[in-house]
C-alpha positions as protocol buffer text, in pm:
chain_id: "A"
residue {
  index: 1
  type: UNK
  ca { x: -2812 y: 1313 z: -29 }
}
residue {
  index: 2
  type: UNK
  ca { x: -2700 y: 1309 z: -395 }
}
residue {
  index: 3
  type: UNK
  ca { x: -2333 y: 1268 z: -484 }
}
residue {
  index: 4
  type: UNK
  ca { x: -2285 y: 1640 z: -559 }
}
residue {
  index: 5
  type: UNK
  ca { x: -2446 y: 1743 z: -231 }
}
residue {
  index: 6
  type: UNK
  ca { x: -2211 y: 1508 z: -41 }
}
residue {
  index: 7
  type: UNK
  ca { x: -1910 y: 1630 z: -237 }
}
residue {
  index: 8
  type: UNK
  ca { x: -1995 y: 1991 z: -148 }
}
residue {
  index: 9
  type: UNK
  ca { x: -2065 y: 1909 z: 209 }
}
residue {
  index: 10
  type: UNK
  ca { x: -1730 y: 1718 z: 261 }
}
residue {
  index: 11
  type: UNK
  ca { x: -1510 y: 1926 z: 30 }
}
residue {
  index: 12
  type: UNK
  ca { x: -1399 y: 1633 z: -201 }
}
residue {
  index: 13
  type: UNK
  ca { x: -1462 y: 1596 z: -572 }
}
residue {
  index: 14
  type: UNK
  ca { x: -1758 y: 1391 z: -725 }
}
residue {
  index: 15
  type: UNK
  ca { x: -1488 y: 1211 z: -908 }
}
residue {
  index: 16
  type: UNK
  ca { x: -1332 y: 1083 z: -577 }
}
residue {
  index: 17
  type: UNK
  ca { x: -1680 y: 959 z: -460 }
}
residue {
  index: 18
  type: UNK
  ca { x: -1722 y: 776 z: -791 }
}
residue {
  index: 19
  type: UNK
  ca { x: -1381 y: 620 z: -738 }
}
residue {
  index: 20
  type: UNK
  ca { x: -1464 y: 503 z: -389 }
}
residue {
  index: 21
  type: UNK
  ca { x: -1782 y: 343 z: -531 }
}
residue {
  index: 22
  type: UNK
  ca { x: -1590 y: 179 z: -818 }
}
residue {
  index: 23
  type: UNK
  ca { x: -1337 y: 8 z: -584 }
}
residue {
  index: 24
  type: UNK
  ca { x: -1602 y: -95 z: -329 }
}
residue {
  index: 25
  type: UNK
  ca { x: -1488 y: 130 z: -60 }
}
residue {
  index: 26
  type: UNK
  ca { x: -1809 y: 340 z: -32 }
}
residue {
  index: 27
  type: UNK
  ca { x: -2110 y: 222 z: -215 }
}
residue {
  index: 28
  type: UNK
  ca { x: -2415 y: 445 z: -176 }
}
residue {
  index: 29
  type: UNK
  ca { x: -2714 y: 290 z: -10 }
}
residue {
  index: 30
  type: UNK
  ca { x: -2941 y: 347 z: -305 }
}
residue {
  index: 31
  type: UNK
  ca { x: -2908 y: 414 z: -686 }
}
residue {
  index: 32
  type: UNK
  ca { x: -3226 y: 552 z: -841 }
}
residue {
  index: 33
  type: UNK
  ca { x: -3380 y: 419 z: -1161 }
}
residue {
  index: 34
  type: UNK
  ca { x: -3230 y: 732 z: -1329 }
}
residue {
  index: 35
  type: UNK
  ca { x: -2880 y: 639 z: -1204 }
}
residue {
  index: 36
  type: UNK
  ca { x: -2846 y: 890 z: -920 }
}
residue {
  index: 37
  type: UNK
  ca { x: -2635 y: 779 z: -624 }
}
residue {
  index: 38
  type: UNK
  ca { x: -2816 y: 841 z: -302 }
}
residue {
  index: 39
  type: UNK
  ca { x: -2602 y: 852 z: 27 }
}
residue {
  index: 40
  type: UNK
  ca { x: -2766 y: 772 z: 364 }
}
residue {
  index: 41
  type: UNK
  ca { x: -2663 y: 888 z: 706 }
}
residue {
  index: 42
  type: UNK
  ca { x: -2485 y: 560 z: 757 }
}
residue {
  index: 43
  type: UNK
  ca { x: -2294 y: 609 z: 433 }
}
residue {
  index: 44
  type: UNK
  ca { x: -2180 y: 957 z: 559 }
}
residue {
  index: 45
  type: UNK
  ca { x: -2048 y: 804 z: 889 }
}
residue {
  index: 46
  type: UNK
  ca { x: -1851 y: 554 z: 683 }
}
residue {
  index: 47
  type: UNK
  ca { x: -1714 y: 836 z: 468 }
}
residue {
  index: 48
  type: UNK
  ca { x: -1614 y: 1016 z: 773 }
}
residue {
  index: 49
  type: UNK
  ca { x: -1418 y: 707 z: 882 }
}
residue {
  index: 50
  type: UNK
  ca { x: -1249 y: 684 z: 545 }
}
residue {
  index: 51
  type: UNK
  ca { x: -1139 y: 1049 z: 550 }
}
residue {
  index: 52
  type: UNK
  ca { x: -1000 y: 1005 z: 891 }
}
residue {
  index: 53
  type: UNK
  ca { x: -774 y: 731 z: 775 }
}
residue {
  index: 54
  type: UNK
  ca { x: -676 y: 921 z: 469 }
}
residue {
  index: 55
  type: UNK
  ca { x: -585 y: 1219 z: 678 }
}
residue {
  index: 56
  type: UNK
  ca { x: -352 y: 975 z: 860 }
}
residue {
  index: 57
  type: UNK
  ca { x: -187 y: 867 z: 524 }
}
residue {
  index: 58
  type: UNK
  ca { x: -345 y: 521 z: 517 }
}
residue {
  index: 59
  type: UNK
  ca { x: -365 y: 394 z: 152 }
}
residue {
  index: 60
  type: UNK
  ca { x: -707 y: 324 z: 13 }
}
residue {
  index: 61
  type: UNK
  ca { x: -652 y: -48 z: -5 }
}
residue {
  index: 62
  type: UNK
  ca { x: -559 y: -62 z: 367 }
}
residue {
  index: 63
  type: UNK
  ca { x: -862 y: 152 z: 450 }
}
residue {
  index: 64
  type: UNK
  ca { x: -1101 y: -85 z: 273 }
}
residue {
  index: 65
  type: UNK
  ca { x: -941 y: -388 z: 453 }
}
residue {
  index: 66
  type: UNK
  ca { x: -990 y: -228 z: 791 }
}
residue {
  index: 67
  type: UNK
  ca { x: -1351 y: -93 z: 759 }
}
residue {
  index: 68
  type: UNK
  ca { x: -1476 y: -404 z: 588 }
}
residue {
  index: 69
  type: UNK
  ca { x: -1331 y: -637 z: 851 }
}
residue {
  index: 70
  type: UNK
  ca { x: -1615 y: -797 z: 1042 }
}
residue {
  index: 71
  type: UNK
  ca { x: -1432 y: -710 z: 1366 }
}
residue {
  index: 72
  type: UNK
  ca { x: -1417 y: -331 z: 1284 }
}
residue {
  index: 73
  type: UNK
  ca { x: -1530 y: -128 z: 1565 }
}
residue {
  index: 74
  type: UNK
  ca { x: -1618 y: 237 z: 1485 }
}
residue {
  index: 75
  type: UNK
  ca { x: -1580 y: 362 z: 1851 }
}
residue {
  index: 76
  type: UNK
  ca { x: -1245 y: 197 z: 1885 }
}
residue {
  index: 77
  type: UNK
  ca { x: -1139 y: 340 z: 1548 }
}
residue {
  index: 78
  type: UNK
  ca { x: -1256 y: 690 z: 1650 }
}
residue {
  index: 79
  type: UNK
  ca { x: -1042 y: 665 z: 1969 }
}
residue {
  index: 80
  type: UNK
  ca { x: -746 y: 553 z: 1762 }
}
residue {
  index: 81
  type: UNK
  ca { x: -798 y: 845 z: 1515 }
}
residue {
  index: 82
  type: UNK
  ca { x: -794 y: 1084 z: 1801 }
}
residue {
  index: 83
  type: UNK
  ca { x: -491 y: 949 z: 1948 }
}
residue {
  index: 84
  type: UNK
  ca { x: -302 y: 952 z: 1629 }
}
residue {
  index: 85
  type: UNK
  ca { x: -411 y: 1299 z: 1531 }
}
residue {
  index: 86
  type: UNK
  ca { x: -310 y: 1428 z: 1878 }
}
residue {
  index: 87
  type: UNK
  ca { x: 44 y: 1283 z: 1819 }
}
residue {
  index: 88
  type: UNK
  ca { x: 59 y: 1443 z: 1480 }
}
residue {
  index: 89
  type: UNK
  ca { x: -61 y: 1775 z: 1619 }
}
residue {
  index: 90
  type: UNK
  ca { x: 205 y: 1765 z: 1904 }
}
residue {
  index: 91
  type: UNK
  ca { x: 474 y: 1700 z: 1640 }
}
residue {
  index: 92
  type: UNK
  ca { x: 352 y: 1987 z: 1420 }
}
residue {
  index: 93
  type: UNK
  ca { x: 333 y: 2218 z: 1739 }
}
residue {
  index: 94
  type: UNK
  ca { x: 702 y: 2131 z: 1826 }
}
residue {
  index: 95
  type: UNK
  ca { x: 807 y: 2192 z: 1466 }
}
residue {
  index: 96
  type: UNK
  ca { x: 621 y: 2534 z: 1459 }
}
residue {
  index: 97
  type: UNK
  ca { x: 813 y: 2637 z: 1776 }
}
residue {
  index: 98
  type: UNK
  ca { x: 1133 y: 2525 z: 1616 }
}
residue {
  index: 99
  type: UNK
  ca { x: 1055 y: 2739 z: 1304 }
}
residue {
  index: 100
  type: UNK
  ca { x: 977 y: 3037 z: 1527 }
}
residue {
  index: 101
  type: UNK
  ca { x: 1305 y: 2991 z: 1720 }
}
residue {
  index: 102
  type: UNK
  ca { x: 1497 y: 2948 z: 1396 }
}
residue {
  index: 103
  type: UNK
  ca { x: 1352 y: 3271 z: 1247 }
}
residue {
  index: 104
  type: UNK
  ca { x: 1462 y: 3461 z: 1565 }
}
residue {
  index: 105
  type: UNK
  ca { x: 1801 y: 3286 z: 1546 }
}
residue {
  index: 106
  type: UNK
  ca { x: 1848 y: 3391 z: 1183 }
}
residue {
  index: 107
  type: UNK
  ca { x: 1782 y: 3753 z: 1283 }
}
residue {
  index: 108
  type: UNK
  ca { x: 2038 y: 3737 z: 1563 }
}
residue {
  index: 109
  type: UNK
  ca { x: 1769 y: 3769 z: 1827 }
}
residue {
  index: 110
  type: UNK
  ca { x: 1842 y: 3449 z: 2018 }
}
residue {
  index: 111
  type: UNK
  ca { x: 2083 y: 3161 z: 2037 }
}
residue {
  index: 112
  type: UNK
  ca { x: 1987 y: 2804 z: 1962 }
}
residue {
  index: 113
  type: UNK
  ca { x: 2153 y: 2478 z: 2084 }
}
residue {
  index: 114
  type: UNK
  ca { x: 2202 y: 2193 z: 1834 }
}
residue {
  index: 115
  type: UNK
  ca { x: 1929 y: 2002 z: 2010 }
}
residue {
  index: 116
  type: UNK
  ca { x: 1676 y: 2289 z: 1974 }
}
residue {
  index: 117
  type: UNK
  ca { x: 1744 y: 2316 z: 1592 }
}
residue {
  index: 118
  type: UNK
  ca { x: 1589 y: 1963 z: 1546 }
}
residue {
  index: 119
  type: UNK
  ca { x: 1309 y: 1959 z: 1795 }
}
residue {
  index: 120
  type: UNK
  ca { x: 990 y: 1820 z: 1646 }
}
residue {
  index: 121
  type: UNK
  ca { x: 1163 y: 1597 z: 1393 }
}
residue {
  index: 122
  type: UNK
  ca { x: 1081 y: 1233 z: 1448 }
}
residue {
  index: 123
  type: UNK
  ca { x: 1222 y: 965 z: 1219 }
}
residue {
  index: 124
  type: UNK
  ca { x: 1187 y: 687 z: 1475 }
}
residue {
  index: 125
  type: UNK
  ca { x: 880 y: 555 z: 1285 }
}
residue {
  index: 126
  type: UNK
  ca { x: 934 y: 505 z: 932 }
}
residue {
  index: 127
  type: UNK
  ca { x: 593 y: 450 z: 760 }
}
residue {
  index: 128
  type: UNK
  ca { x: 753 y: 290 z: 458 }
}
residue {
  index: 129
  type: UNK
  ca { x: 949 y: 39 z: 671 }
}
residue {
  index: 130
  type: UNK
  ca { x: 639 y: -48 z: 875 }
}
residue {
  index: 131
  type: UNK
  ca { x: 451 y: -129 z: 555 }
}
residue {
  index: 132
  type: UNK
  ca { x: 735 y: -334 z: 417 }
}
residue {
  index: 133
  type: UNK
  ca { x: 747 y: -538 z: 743 }
}
residue {
  index: 134
  type: UNK
  ca { x: 370 y: -606 z: 718 }
}
residue {
  index: 135
  type: UNK
  ca { x: 412 y: -740 z: 367 }
}
residue {
  index: 136
  type: UNK
  ca { x: 737 y: -928 z: 367 }
}
residue {
  index: 137
  type: UNK
  ca { x: 834 y: -975 z: 723 }
}
residue {
  index: 138
  type: UNK
  ca { x: 1122 y: -853 z: 938 }
}
residue {
  index: 139
  type: UNK
  ca { x: 1410 y: -1044 z: 772 }
}
residue {
  index: 140
  type: UNK
  ca { x: 1422 y: -864 z: 436 }
}
residue {
  index: 141
  type: UNK
  ca { x: 1379 y: -522 z: 608 }
}
residue {
  index: 142
  type: UNK
  ca { x: 1654 y: -600 z: 868 }
}
residue {
  index: 143
  type: UNK
  ca { x: 1893 y: -715 z: 599 }
}
residue {
  index: 144
  type: UNK
  ca { x: 1848 y: -393 z: 411 }
}
residue {
  index: 145
  type: UNK
  ca { x: 1879 y: -186 z: 727 }
}
residue {
  index: 146
  type: UNK
  ca { x: 2190 y: -371 z: 836 }
}
residue {
  index: 147
  type: UNK
  ca { x: 2365 y: -322 z: 509 }
}
residue {
  index: 148
  type: UNK
  ca { x: 2285 y: 54 z: 506 }
}
residue {
  index: 149
  type: UNK
  ca { x: 2415 y: 86 z: 865 }
}
residue {
  index: 150
  type: UNK
  ca { x: 2739 y: -78 z: 787 }
}
residue {
  index: 151
  type: UNK
  ca { x: 2805 y: 131 z: 467 }
}
residue {
  index: 152
  type: UNK
  ca { x: 3089 y: 384 z: 484 }
}
residue {
  index: 153
  type: UNK
  ca { x: 2995 y: 746 z: 399 }
}
residue {
  index: 154
  type: UNK
  ca { x: 3136 y: 691 z: 53 }
}
residue {
  index: 155
  type: UNK
  ca { x: 2946 y: 379 z: -2 }
}
residue {
  index: 156
  type: UNK
  ca { x: 2621 y: 554 z: 103 }
}
residue {
  index: 157
  type: UNK
  ca { x: 2697 y: 835 z: -136 }
}
residue {
  index: 158
  type: UNK
  ca { x: 2754 y: 595 z: -425 }
}
residue {
  index: 159
  type: UNK
  ca { x: 2430 y: 399 z: -327 }
}
residue {
  index: 160
  type: UNK
  ca { x: 2223 y: 716 z: -342 }
}
residue {
  index: 161
  type: UNK
  ca { x: 2360 y: 822 z: -673 }
}
residue {
  index: 162
  type: UNK
  ca { x: 2285 y: 480 z: -823 }
}
residue {
  index: 163
  type: UNK
  ca { x: 1937 y: 486 z: -666 }
}
residue {
  index: 164
  type: UNK
  ca { x: 1857 y: 824 z: -822 }
}
residue {
  index: 165
  type: UNK
  ca { x: 2024 y: 746 z: -1161 }
}
residue {
  index: 166
  type: UNK
  ca { x: 1796 y: 428 z: -1205 }
}
residue {
  index: 167
  type: UNK
  ca { x: 1490 y: 621 z: -1117 }
}
residue {
  index: 168
  type: UNK
  ca { x: 1590 y: 900 z: -1361 }
}
residue {
  index: 169
  type: UNK
  ca { x: 1670 y: 648 z: -1637 }
}
residue {
  index: 170
  type: UNK
  ca { x: 1330 y: 478 z: -1584 }
}
residue {
  index: 171
  type: UNK
  ca { x: 1144 y: 820 z: -1593 }
}
residue {
  index: 172
  type: UNK
  ca { x: 1323 y: 887 z: -1924 }
}
residue {
  index: 173
  type: UNK
  ca { x: 1160 y: 580 z: -2087 }
}
residue {
  index: 174
  type: UNK
  ca { x: 823 y: 572 z: -1901 }
}
residue {
  index: 175
  type: UNK
  ca { x: 644 y: 650 z: -2230 }
}
residue {
  index: 176
  type: UNK
  ca { x: 748 y: 303 z: -2363 }
}
residue {
  index: 177
  type: UNK
  ca { x: 551 y: -19 z: -2323 }
}
residue {
  index: 178
  type: UNK
  ca { x: 645 y: -154 z: -1988 }
}
residue {
  index: 179
  type: UNK
  ca { x: 698 y: -499 z: -2149 }
}
residue {
  index: 180
  type: UNK
  ca { x: 937 y: -363 z: -2407 }
}
residue {
  index: 181
  type: UNK
  ca { x: 1299 y: -500 z: -2412 }
}
residue {
  index: 182
  type: UNK
  ca { x: 1427 y: -150 z: -2307 }
}
residue {
  index: 183
  type: UNK
  ca { x: 1191 y: -129 z: -2019 }
}
residue {
  index: 184
  type: UNK
  ca { x: 1249 y: -474 z: -1906 }
}
residue {
  index: 185
  type: UNK
  ca { x: 1627 y: -441 z: -1916 }
}
residue {
  index: 186
  type: UNK
  ca { x: 1597 y: -128 z: -1705 }
}
residue {
  index: 187
  type: UNK
  ca { x: 1354 y: -271 z: -1452 }
}
residue {
  index: 188
  type: UNK
  ca { x: 1584 y: -574 z: -1424 }
}
residue {
  index: 189
  type: UNK
  ca { x: 1855 y: -330 z: -1314 }
}
residue {
  index: 190
  type: UNK
  ca { x: 1620 y: -217 z: -1038 }
}
residue {
  index: 191
  type: UNK
  ca { x: 1550 y: -579 z: -939 }
}
residue {
  index: 192
  type: UNK
  ca { x: 1928 y: -651 z: -907 }
}
residue {
  index: 193
  type: UNK
  ca { x: 1989 y: -323 z: -720 }
}
residue {
  index: 194
  type: UNK
  ca { x: 1722 y: -409 z: -457 }
}
residue {
  index: 195
  type: UNK
  ca { x: 1874 y: -749 z: -412 }
}
residue {
  index: 196
  type: UNK
  ca { x: 2208 y: -597 z: -338 }
}
residue {
  index: 197
  type: UNK
  ca { x: 2047 y: -452 z: -27 }
}
residue {
  index: 198
  type: UNK
  ca { x: 1803 y: -730 z: 64 }
}
residue {
  index: 199
  type: UNK
  ca { x: 1648 y: -1048 z: -53 }
}
residue {
  index: 200
  type: UNK
  ca { x: 1352 y: -990 z: -286 }
}
residue {
  index: 201
  type: UNK
  ca { x: 1179 y: -1279 z: -452 }
}
residue {
  index: 202
  type: UNK
  ca { x: 1009 y: -1215 z: -788 }
}
residue {
  index: 203
  type: UNK
  ca { x: 669 y: -1227 z: -595 }
}
residue {
  index: 204
  type: UNK
  ca { x: 799 y: -966 z: -335 }
}
residue {
  index: 205
  type: UNK
  ca { x: 934 y: -759 z: -635 }
}
residue {
  index: 206
  type: UNK
  ca { x: 582 y: -755 z: -798 }
}
residue {
  index: 207
  type: UNK
  ca { x: 420 y: -669 z: -461 }
}
residue {
  index: 208
  type: UNK
  ca { x: 654 y: -385 z: -409 }
}
residue {
  index: 209
  type: UNK
  ca { x: 561 y: -253 z: -763 }
}
residue {
  index: 210
  type: UNK
  ca { x: 189 y: -268 z: -661 }
}
residue {
  index: 211
  type: UNK
  ca { x: 256 y: -77 z: -345 }
}
residue {
  index: 212
  type: UNK
  ca { x: 410 y: 200 z: -543 }
}
residue {
  index: 213
  type: UNK
  ca { x: 67 y: 267 z: -674 }
}
residue {
  index: 214
  type: UNK
  ca { x: -156 y: 160 z: -380 }
}
residue {
  index: 215
  type: UNK
  ca { x: 29 y: 379 z: -134 }
}
residue {
  index: 216
  type: UNK
  ca { x: 16 y: 741 z: -227 }
}
residue {
  index: 217
  type: UNK
  ca { x: 324 y: 814 z: -18 }
}
residue {
  index: 218
  type: UNK
  ca { x: 536 y: 601 z: -258 }
}
residue {
  index: 219
  type: UNK
  ca { x: 342 y: 730 z: -559 }
}
residue {
  index: 220
  type: UNK
  ca { x: 419 y: 1093 z: -473 }
}
residue {
  index: 221
  type: UNK
  ca { x: 787 y: 1031 z: -404 }
}
residue {
  index: 222
  type: UNK
  ca { x: 835 y: 824 z: -718 }
}
residue {
  index: 223
  type: UNK
  ca { x: 646 y: 1057 z: -944 }
}
residue {
  index: 224
  type: UNK
  ca { x: 880 y: 1333 z: -846 }
}
residue {
  index: 225
  type: UNK
  ca { x: 1111 y: 1192 z: -1118 }
}
residue {
  index: 226
  type: UNK
  ca { x: 834 y: 1200 z: -1377 }
}
residue {
  index: 227
  type: UNK
  ca { x: 454 y: 1196 z: -1382 }
}
residue {
  index: 228
  type: UNK
  ca { x: 317 y: 830 z: -1425 }
}
residue {
  index: 229
  type: UNK
  ca { x: 654 y: 671 z: -1322 }
}
residue {
  index: 230
  type: UNK
  ca { x: 502 y: 477 z: -1036 }
}
residue {
  index: 231
  type: UNK
  ca { x: 234 y: 316 z: -1260 }
}
residue {
  index: 232
  type: UNK
  ca { x: 500 y: 241 z: -1534 }
}
residue {
  index: 233
  type: UNK
  ca { x: 729 y: 78 z: -1273 }
}
residue {
  index: 234
  type: UNK
  ca { x: 441 y: -125 z: -1126 }
}
residue {
  index: 235
  type: UNK
  ca { x: 352 y: -261 z: -1474 }
}
residue {
  index: 236
  type: UNK
  ca { x: 710 y: -330 z: -1576 }
}
residue {
  index: 237
  type: UNK
  ca { x: 784 y: -494 z: -1248 }
}
residue {
  index: 238
  type: UNK
  ca { x: 486 y: -724 z: -1270 }
}
residue {
  index: 239
  type: UNK
  ca { x: 573 y: -837 z: -1621 }
}
residue {
  index: 240
  type: UNK
  ca { x: 943 y: -884 z: -1516 }
}
residue {
  index: 241
  type: UNK
  ca { x: 834 y: -1096 z: -1220 }
}
residue {
  index: 242
  type: UNK
  ca { x: 565 y: -1305 z: -1408 }
}
residue {
  index: 243
  type: UNK
  ca { x: 812 y: -1400 z: -1676 }
}
residue {
  index: 244
  type: UNK
  ca { x: 1055 y: -1551 z: -1427 }
}
residue {
  index: 245
  type: UNK
  ca { x: 826 y: -1729 z: -1181 }
}
């Protein structure tokens, strides 16, 4: 199948398939003399795996690591996909029931206990924390968590205000060169702020910036402050770290 045929079949853009090719995630089995990409049945099976992982919010870099690992087992992966999607569906089903109950409650048609109001919410697994643990180990994450837990309500409020203020200030200068004095001074504030909560080496700081772009969960949250902020921060953090190694 040609690239446009695959895009129409799957429901993704041609540009996405070109990107997967460019980063080595999904290279078509054949490229004709005229430059047309030709995808085989095996390529489509690989694309299906990629999209299963994407549905579960895996960043592309991690997907590539998994499916190019010599020990990767497609059947095992499919079983894992099924298990994780069932868990996701169960959480969504619970939240839908909670929404229905809340609508009835708001109309005065039923009562709701405090427990019922929060059925379906599950923050026991923090994907950002899990990713941080994989990259930098338990110590830095545990230090940050312990400091947050031990904060008073007032300290937590001040922490959140400072956190948001730095993001807003960075967003306001994101059109500048990331290596400019202004950008480097501001990203230095971010480095110092993070080290109040944990222990980040310059290498870890640079790695964190890269994750802001590699992991779409981070990108989406950061870019709420301004389009392109995640990329700007990544570049500024890399320059800041490299100058101080």
